C-alpha positions in Angstrom: -2.7 -18.8 37.6 -1.3 -21.6 35.6 1.5 -20.8 33.2 0.6 -20.9 29.5 1.4 -24.2 27.7 3.6 -24.0 24.6 2.0 -23.9 21.0 2.5 -27.6 20.4 1.0 -28.7 23.7 -2.1 -26.4 23.4 -2.9 -27.8 20.0 -3.0 -31.2 21.3 -5.9 -32.9 22.8 -4.0 -35.8 24.2 -0.5 -36.2 25.3 1.2 -39.5 25.7 4.4 -40.1 27.9 6.8 -43.1 27.7 7.1 -45.0 30.9 10.3 -47.2 30.8 10.2 -50.5 32.8 12.6 -53.2 33.2 10.6 -55.5 31.2 9.5 -53.3 28.2 8.8 -49.8 27.0 5.2 -48.9 27.3 3.3 -46.0 26.3 0.7 -44.5 28.7 -2.0 -42.0 27.4 -2.7 -38.9 29.4 -5.6 -36.3 28.7 -6.2 -32.8 30.1 -8.9 -33.0 32.8 -11.4 -30.1 33.7 -8.8 -28.5 36.2 -6.0 -28.4 33.5 -3.9 -31.3 34.9 -3.0 -34.3 33.0 -4.9 -37.5 33.9 -4.0 -41.0 32.6 -6.7 -42.7 30.6 -5.2 -45.6 28.8 -2.2 -47.6 27.4 -2.6 -48.6 23.9 -1.3 -51.9 22.8 2.0 -51.8 21.0 1.9 -52.3 17.2 -1.8 -51.0 17.1 -2.9 -48.1 15.1 -4.0 -46.5 18.5 -0.2 -47.0 19.7 1.0 -45.3 16.5 -1.2 -42.2 17.1 -0.3 -42.0 20.6 3.5 -42.4 19.9 3.3 -39.7 17.3 1.6 -37.3 19.8 4.3 -38.1 22.3 6.9 -37.2 19.7 5.1 -33.8 18.9 4.8 -33.0 22.6 8.5 -33.7 23.1 9.3 -31.2 20.3 10.5 -34.0 17.9 8.1 -33.2 15.0 10.5 -34.6 12.3 10.2 -38.0 13.6 6.4 -37.9 14.2 6.1 -36.6 10.6 8.1 -39.4 9.2 6.2 -42.1 11.3 2.8 -40.7 10.3 3.8 -40.2 6.6 4.6 -44.0 6.4 1.3 -45.0 8.1 -0.7 -42.7 5.9 1.1 -44.0 2.8 -0.4 -47.5 3.8 -3.8 -46.7 5.2 -5.0 -43.5 3.4 -7.1 -45.4 0.9 -8.6 -47.7 3.5 -11.6 -47.1 5.9 -9.4 -47.0 8.9 -10.9 -45.0 11.8 -7.7 -43.3 12.6 -7.2 -41.6 9.2 -8.5 -38.3 10.2 -6.6 -38.2 13.3 -3.5 -39.3 11.6 -3.7 -36.5 8.9 -4.2 -33.9 11.8 -1.2 -35.1 13.8 0.8 -35.3 10.6 -0.2 -31.6 9.7 0.6 -30.5 13.3 3.9 -32.3 13.0 4.8 -30.5 9.7 3.6 -27.2 11.3 5.8 -27.6 14.2 8.8 -28.6 12.1 8.5 -25.3 10.0 6.8 -27.0 7.0 3.6 -25.3 7.5 2.6 -25.1 3.8 2.8 -28.7 3.4 0.7 -29.0 6.5 -2.0 -27.5 4.5 -2.4 -30.5 2.3 -3.1 -32.7 5.4 -5.5 -30.2 6.9 -7.4 -29.7 3.7 -7.7 -33.6 3.4 -9.6 -33.6 6.8 -11.8 -30.6 5.8 -12.6 -31.9 2.5 -13.0 -35.6 3.3 -13.9 -35.7 7.0 -16.3 -32.8 7.8 -18.0 -34.9 10.6 -14.6 -35.6 12.2 -13.8 -34.2 15.6 -10.6 -33.0 13.9 -12.3 -30.9 11.5 -12.5 -27.8 13.7 -8.8 -28.4 14.7 -7.9 -28.4 11.2 -9.7 -25.1 10.4 -8.2 -23.5 13.5 -4.6 -24.6 12.4 -5.3 -23.3 8.9 -6.4 -20.0 10.4 -3.2 -19.8 12.4 -1.1 -20.5 9.3 -3.1 -17.8 7.3 -2.5 -15.4 10.3 1.2 -15.9 10.2 1.3 -15.4 6.5 -0.6 -12.1 6.4 1.6 -11.0 9.3 4.7 -11.3 7.1 5.8 -15.1 7.5 7.2 -16.1 4.1 7.0 -19.4 2.3 10.1 -21.7 2.0 11.7 -21.5 -1.6 14.9 -23.5 -2.2 15.3 -24.0 1.6 15.0 -20.4 2.6 11.8 -18.3 3.6 11.8 -15.8 0.6 8.4 -16.3 -1.2 5.6 -13.9 -0.4 2.8 -15.9 1.3 0.3 -12.9 1.9 -2.2 -14.0 -0.8 -2.2 -17.5 0.5 -2.9 -16.1 4.0 -5.7 -13.9 2.7 -7.2 -17.1 1.1 -7.0 -19.0 4.4 -8.8 -16.3 6.4 -11.6 -16.3 3.8 -11.8 -20.1 3.9 -12.2 -20.1 7.8 -15.2 -17.8 7.6 -16.8 -20.1 4.9 -16.2 -23.1 6.8 -17.3 -22.2 10.2 -19.8 -19.3 9.5 -21.1 -17.4 12.6 -18.6 -18.8 15.0 -16.1 -17.0 17.2 -13.1 -18.1 15.0 -15.0 -16.9 11.8 -15.7 -13.4 13.5 -11.9 -13.1 14.5 -10.9 -14.1 10.9 -13.1 -11.5 9.5 -11.7 -8.7 11.9 -8.2 -9.7 11.2 -8.5 -9.6 7.3 -10.3 -6.3 7.4 -7.6 -4.8 9.8 -4.9 -6.4 7.6 -6.3 -4.6 4.5 -6.7 -1.3 6.3 -3.2 -1.4 7.6 -1.7 -1.9 4.2 -3.9 0.8 2.8 -5.8 -1.5 0.6 -8.9 0.8 1.3 -11.5 -0.7 -1.0 -11.0 -4.1 0.2 -10.7 -2.9 3.9 -14.2 -1.1 3.5 -15.7 -4.1 1.9 -14.4 -6.4 4.6 -15.6 -4.3 7.4 -19.1 -4.2 5.7 -19.0 -8.0 5.5 -18.1 -8.2 9.1 -21.0 -6.0 10.1 -23.5 -8.0 8.0 -22.3 -11.4 9.3 -21.9 -10.4 12.9 -24.4 -7.7 13.7 -24.4 -8.5 17.5 -20.7 -8.5 17.8 -19.3 -5.7 20.4 -16.9 -4.9 17.5 -19.5 -3.6 15.1 -19.3 -0.1 16.2 -15.4 -0.2 15.5 -16.0 -1.8 12.1 -18.4 0.9 11.1 -16.0 3.7 12.0 -13.2 2.0 10.2 -15.4 1.4 7.2 -16.4 5.3 7.2 -12.5 6.0 7.5 -11.7 3.7 4.7 -14.2 5.1 2.4 -13.3 8.8 3.0 -9.4 7.8 2.6 -10.2 6.1 -0.8 -10.9 9.7 -2.1 -7.8 10.8 -3.8 -8.9 14.2 -5.0 -11.3 16.3 -7.0 -10.2 14.5 -10.3 -11.1 11.0 -9.0 -14.2 8.9 -8.2 -16.2 10.4 -5.4 -18.5 7.6 -4.8 -16.6 6.5 -1.6 -17.5 9.9 -0.2 -21.3 9.2 -0.6 -20.8 5.9 0.9 -19.2 7.4 3.8 -21.8 10.1 4.3 -24.6 7.6 4.4 -22.7 5.3 6.9 -22.2 8.4 9.3 -25.9 8.9 9.2 -26.4 5.3 10.0 -23.6 5.5 12.8 -25.4 8.5 14.3 -28.7 6.5 14.4 -27.1 3.4 15.8 -24.8 5.0 18.4 -26.3 8.5 19.1 -24.6 9.1 22.5 -21.2 8.1 21.3 -21.7 10.2 18.1 -22.4 13.3 20.2 -19.8 12.7 22.9 -16.8 12.0 20.5 -17.8 14.5 17.9 -16.1 12.3 15.4 -19.2 12.3 12.9 -19.2 16.0 13.0 -15.5 16.3 11.9 -15.9 13.4 9.3 -19.1 15.3 7.8 -17.2 18.5 7.6 -14.3 16.9 5.8 -16.7 14.9 3.5 -18.6 18.2 2.7 -15.4 20.1 1.9 -14.1 17.2 -0.4 -17.2 17.0 -2.3 -17.4 20.7 -2.7 -13.8 20.8 -4.0 -14.8 18.0 -6.7 -17.7 20.3 -7.9 -15.2 23.3 -7.9 -12.7 21.4 -10.0 -15.6 20.6 -12.5 -16.5 24.3 -12.6 -12.8 25.2 -13.4 -12.9 22.7 -16.2 -15.8 24.4 -17.7 -14.1 27.7 -17.5 -11.0 26.3 -19.1 -13.0 25.1 -22.2 -14.9 28.5 -22.3 -18.3 26.9 -21.2 -19.3 29.9 -19.0 -23.0 29.0 -18.8 -22.2 25.5 -17.4 -19.5 27.0 -15.0 -21.9 29.6 -13.7 -24.6 27.0 -13.0 -22.1 24.6 -11.4 -20.5 27.4 -9.2 -24.0 28.4 -8.1 -25.0 25.0 -7.2 -21.8 24.5 -5.3 -22.5 27.6 -3.1 -26.1 26.4 -2.5 -25.3 22.9 -1.5 -21.9 23.5 0.4 -22.0 27.0 1.7 -19.9 26.4 4.7 -16.8 25.2 2.8 -13.7 26.8 1.7 -14.5 25.6 -1.7 -17.9 27.7 -1.6 -15.7 30.8 -0.9 -13.5 30.3 -3.8 -16.7 29.7 -5.9 -18.2 32.9 -4.8 -14.9 34.8 -5.6 -15.0 33.4 -9.2 -18.6 34.5 -9.7 -17.9 37.9 -8.4 -14.8 38.4 -10.7 -17.0 37.6 -13.8 -19.9 39.7 -12.6 -22.2 36.8 -12.1 -22.8 38.1 -8.6 -23.7 41.8 -7.9 -24.0 43.1 -4.4 -26.4 46.1 -4.0 -25.0 49.4 -2.3 -26.2 50.5 1.1 -28.6 53.0 -0.6 -29.9 50.4 -2.9 -30.6 48.1 -0.1 -32.4 50.7 2.1 -34.5 51.6 -1.1 -35.5 47.9 -1.5 -36.3 47.7 2.1 -38.6 50.8 1.8 -40.2 49.6 -1.2 -41.0 46.3 0.5 -42.5 48.0 3.4 -44.5 50.4 1.2 -45.9 47.4 -0.8 -46.8 45.7 2.4 -48.8 48.6 3.6 -50.7 49.0 0.2 -51.7 45.4 0.2 -53.1 45.9 3.8 -55.2 49.0 2.7 -56.5 47.5 -0.4 -57.8 44.4 1.1 -61.5 43.9 -0.1 -64.3 44.4 2.3 -66.2 41.6 3.7 -69.5 40.9 2.0 -71.5 41.4 5.1 -70.3 45.1 5.5 -71.3 46.2 2.0 -74.5 48.2 1.7 
């Protein structure tokens, strides 16, 4: 297996190497072939635009991005308002040089120039990929420079860049990765509403992705975790319950094998019941016993297997709203029911054909 190339080399499509001769310094252009080896392709004429691009590429590959940035900056200042065929390449190399020189925020201006003005250029996708990498660095904690030091929060910029990636190359593998990275980022920071929304967007935009199942489970968990208690909005619980039903239909074997949906359903049922119980207690607090009695009875009917239902039943018994019959009364009721059944059987009307 070949060793992985450094970041700057992976981002380049062409590498140029200076070959010194006794007569003059000449720049030769090399390109990666199908086997991953460098093959010589051309030697641009010194002083031409192609030579400037090749020289800048060489400087970036030799980890001299500052010199490359300065050279390309001068060239762009002269040519950016012309129809020169190398403008898109120059913007990309300038942005790449800035990125490698720790000036990634300034690199965004070059990359945006390509994306906005040269959407048909072969450097369009490269620019989007580099913006995605910058966005990923920012959401993972990299700060922007301010007064020469990295001290400014860049996470909002990172979020925006990942959103733009999805908009600019919709349906692509890069857009899929950006969507999942952003959803996981929101989830890890406990921004649960945004996480649930982003996982839902992922499922909608990439329904055939092998990560749809994971996205659905994370969306369920995010909706459940949004519920802060009985006194808060419980709409997330309803969303989670509907998603669990959808998950069971889409992945029945996994749902049964893992048992995760059963556990989540039980938690949702208990949380919803606690919310109803809290409402009933409020009615009792304001002396609205009729509403409290109705609410408690509804809780017991709808959530019978919960701890909240047990508490509701205790409250109803304390207030005499539920009366249990004694053993003698139960036996008498059973005898009455049996006798009533026998009487109904003996009093059935005779068939018309049997009448005299």
